[in-house]
N, C-alpha and C positions, 0 to 999 in steps of 0.2 A: 061634733068638736069637743076637744077636751081643753077645760081649763088648765093654764099653766100651774105647776105644782107651787105651793106658796113655799117660802124659804124658811127653814127651822131659825129659832133665835141664834144658834150657833153660827150659822151661814151668815146671817143679817151682822153678827158682831164682827166676823171674819172680814166681811167686807167694808165694815167703818174702821177695822184697823188697818187696813191694806197700806193707807199714806204713811203710816209709823215705820219708824225701823223695828227690825226684828226683836231687839232687846225689849222695848215698850211692848209689843205684841205680846210676848212670853210673859212679862209680869202681869199683864192684864189677866191672861188665861190663869196664872198662877194664883192671882188674887181670887178670881171665881171659884177656883178649888178650895181654896182656903183663906179666906180673907185676914189679912193682918195689916195694922198700922203701918209697919215699915215698906210693906208693897206700895200703898197708897202714896207714900212721899216719894218714892222711887219712880211710880208711874207718873204722877205730877210732875217732877222733875224732867223726866222724859218728854212728856207733851210741852213743857213750856221750852225745851231745848229745840224740839221739833219745830215749834212755831216761832220762836225767838231766834233761831240760829245762833252766828257768831256773836251778835252784839249781847244776848242773854249769855252766852257761855263764858264770854269776858268778864262780863260783870259779875257774874256767879263766881267765878274764880277769884276775883277780887274781893266782893263782899259776902260772900257766902249766904246764909240765910237772911242778911240784911239788904239784900237787893231790893229795890224798888221797882217794882214792873213797869209803872208809867213813867217815873222821872228816870229811872236809870237805863231801862231796856226801850222805851218809847213804844209799850204797849198802849193800843187806844181801847175805848171801850168796846168796840165791837169785836176785836182781837179777844178779850176778856170773855166777853159772852158766847162767842164761838169755841173758846176751850172748854169753857162751864158744859155747854151743852154737849161737846163731846165725851166730856167726864162722865157725865150723866148717862150717857148712853153705854158706857162700858160697864 
C-alpha cells in the first residue's frame, strides 16, 4: 500500500484561497512572486470585503480608511482572528 502523496505548499495555498474571489487569489500569487506593500493593502481589502460583504463595502465607500471594523462593520473578535489566521497562511 502506498502512502498518499503529500501536497506541495502551492497546492495547499491554492486550496486555502478557493473561497476567495479570483481577484484576491491573483493578488496573493502576485505578492508571493514579488512582495509589495500596495499588494498587501489590496489583499487585505479583498479579504475584508469577502468576510464583511455588503456592510463592509457600504461603510468603506462612505468612510474609506477611517472605517472601524468593529463599530462600523460589526466584526467581532473571532472574525478578526479568523481573517488574521488566513492572512498569515497566504
